[in-house]
N, C-alpha and C positions, 0 to 999 in steps of 0.2 A: 504493500499499501504506500504509494509515493506521497500521499499527501500528509499521512502522519509523521513520516520522516524528515519532510520539510517544515513541520510546524503551523501546519494548516489548521484553521478554526474547527471546531468540533462538527459545525453543520457540515462543511466540506468533506470532512472524514465520512460521516455518515452517509452522504450522498454517495461517495466513491462507493463504499462498503457495500451500498446497495444498487451499484450499477448505473447511478444516475450522473452524467456529466453535467456539472454546475453551470458550463454555457448554454446548455439546453433549458435549464431552470430561468437564467437571464432572458434567453430568448423569447420563452414564454411572457416574461414579465413585460418585455419589450412590446410584445404583441397586444398584451391587455392594456397597456397605456397607450398605444396608438388606437385600439378599438375605443376606449374611454374619450379619447379627443374626437372621433368620428362619430360616435354613436349618441343619441339624446341620453342614455342613462349615465354617460360620464359628465353630464352638467351638475348632478348632484355630488360629485367630488368637488374637494377643494382645490380652486384653480390654480392658485400660486405654485404650491409643491408639483402638481402634476405638469405645468408647464416648465418648471425647472428641471425635472427630470427629463422631459421631451427634448428639451433644448441641448442638455448634456447628453442625450441619447444621439444626437446628430453628430457627434464625433465618432460615431460608427462608420460613417461615410469615409474620412479620410483613412480610417484604420481599415477599412475594406480596401480601399484603393492601395495601400501600402502592402496589405497583403498580397494581393493581386500582383503588385510590383515585384514583390521578393519571391513569388512563386514561379512569376515567368522567368527572372533573371536566375533562379535556382538558388538564389543565396538566402539560406534557411536560418542564417545566425548562429550557426554552430549547433542546429538541431540534432538530436542523437539519432533520429531514424528519418529519412526524406517522407516527405508529405507525399500520401497516396495519390493516385491521379484522381480520385473524385472529391478529395475532402478540400482542396484548394478552390474549385469553381463553387462547392456548396457553402462554406464558409464565406468566401467574398459575396456570394449571392445574398448571404443572411445578413452580413452587416451592411451592405449596401441598400437591401431592401427594407429591414426594419429601421435603419437609420434615416433613410429619406421617407418613410412612413411617418416617423416622429417629427421630422423638419417639417413636412407639410401640414401636420396636424397642429404642431404649434403655431405656424404662421397662419393657419386659417383663424386660430383662436385669438391672435394678438392683432387681427385686422382691426384698423377703426369702425366702430360700428356694429361690432360683433355682439349678438346677444348672449349673456351669460347666464340668464336666468332658465330654471325649469318649465318648459312649456306646460300649460293647463291641460288637463284631459276633456 
């Protein structure tokens, strides 16, 4: 168990022990935030923290582009094992997709004149 040896928090060790990659959990959290920005039920959530997290999530776009660049040039930064053929496109697609969705959702919420109240039924 690599995470325990590296001094990872208990939650990450628990996830690893149960075969769950923590990046999958983070991807689901990003997807939930993007949905909260786009769907009416998200208007019930506190706007400030949601927008702050969504804006921070847009950093996934340059990270995805850097990942793509490193995968294309073969520069793994001294990784122990080379990235398999499907991992780089899947990771880049996930980073770019979720980061872009969060950015578009945050931008739509920050536009002037955006209604922030919950619609009545």
